[in-house]
N, C-alpha and C positions, 0 to 999 in steps of 0.2 A: 543393523543400521539404525541410527538414532533419529527418531522423528523430531521435527523442529516446529516451533510456533514462533510467529513474528507479531509483535505489536508495534505499529508504526503510526505516530501521531504527527499531524501537521496543522498549521494555522493559516488561514487565508489572509491576504492583505485586505485592509478595509475596502469595502466595495467590490471585492473579487470573490465573495462567498459563493454566489451562484455559479460563476465561471469555474471555480475550483471544484465544486460539487459535480458539475458536468464532466470536467476532464477526468476526475478520479473515477466517476461512474463508468467511463469508457474503458477503464482498465480491468474491470471486474470480469466480464465475459471471456475475453481472451486469456486472462490469467488463470481462470478456472480450467481452461483447456491445456495449460502448460503441464508437461510431464512432472509428476510427483505432487501435484496440487491435491490436497485433501479437502481444504476449504479456503475460501478467500472472500471475506466479507467487509464491506465498508459501513462505517457508523458515523453519526454526527452527534456531538455533545449536546445534550438537551439544555444545559445551562449557558453554553457559549456556542452559538451556531456558526462561528468561524473556525471551530476546531473539528477536524475529521480524524477518524481512527480506523486503520485497517487491522483486522485480526485474521491471521493466516495460519494454516497448518500445512506442512510439507513433509514428504516422505524422508527427505534427507537434506543436509546442508548443501551438498553438491547440486541437488535438483533446485534448491532455492537459488543458488548462484547462477544456474542456467537460466532460471526465470528472470533474474535481474538483468541479464544480457539480451533479453528478447526485444524485438523492435517496438512493441507497444510501450515498454517501460523506457527505452532510450528516447523515444519520441516525446513522451511526457517530460522527461528530464530536460529536454531542450527548451520547453516553454514554462517550466516550473517556476523560474525566477520571477516571471511577471505575475504569478498567482500566489506564491507562498510568502508568508511573513517569517522567513527563516527556514532553515533546513528541517527535514523530518527528524523526529526523535525516534530512533529505531532500537528495539530490544529484540534480540534473537534468543530464544529460550529452548532448552531441552525439554521435551514432553516426558514427564515421569509417570503420569497416570491418565 
């Protein structure tokens, strides 16, 4: 089975940086408990504090897809529009080494 890495980048709307950080932070603990999660880390850009980056590693694409359907992710999706300045830029990568 092919292990997967995900790099997901998003930007907060002006004035929503702290609210987005809080909302994204609430995804970390439950996501780390999802089946197939190897690592799930949230980062903030040092040069632009409105930019947040998830770096995730998953046992497989199927388990990543199951994660994306979990209630903690769908609940975030319902309020994301008021916090995000555009959609996530998501790259799904095959882990080679």
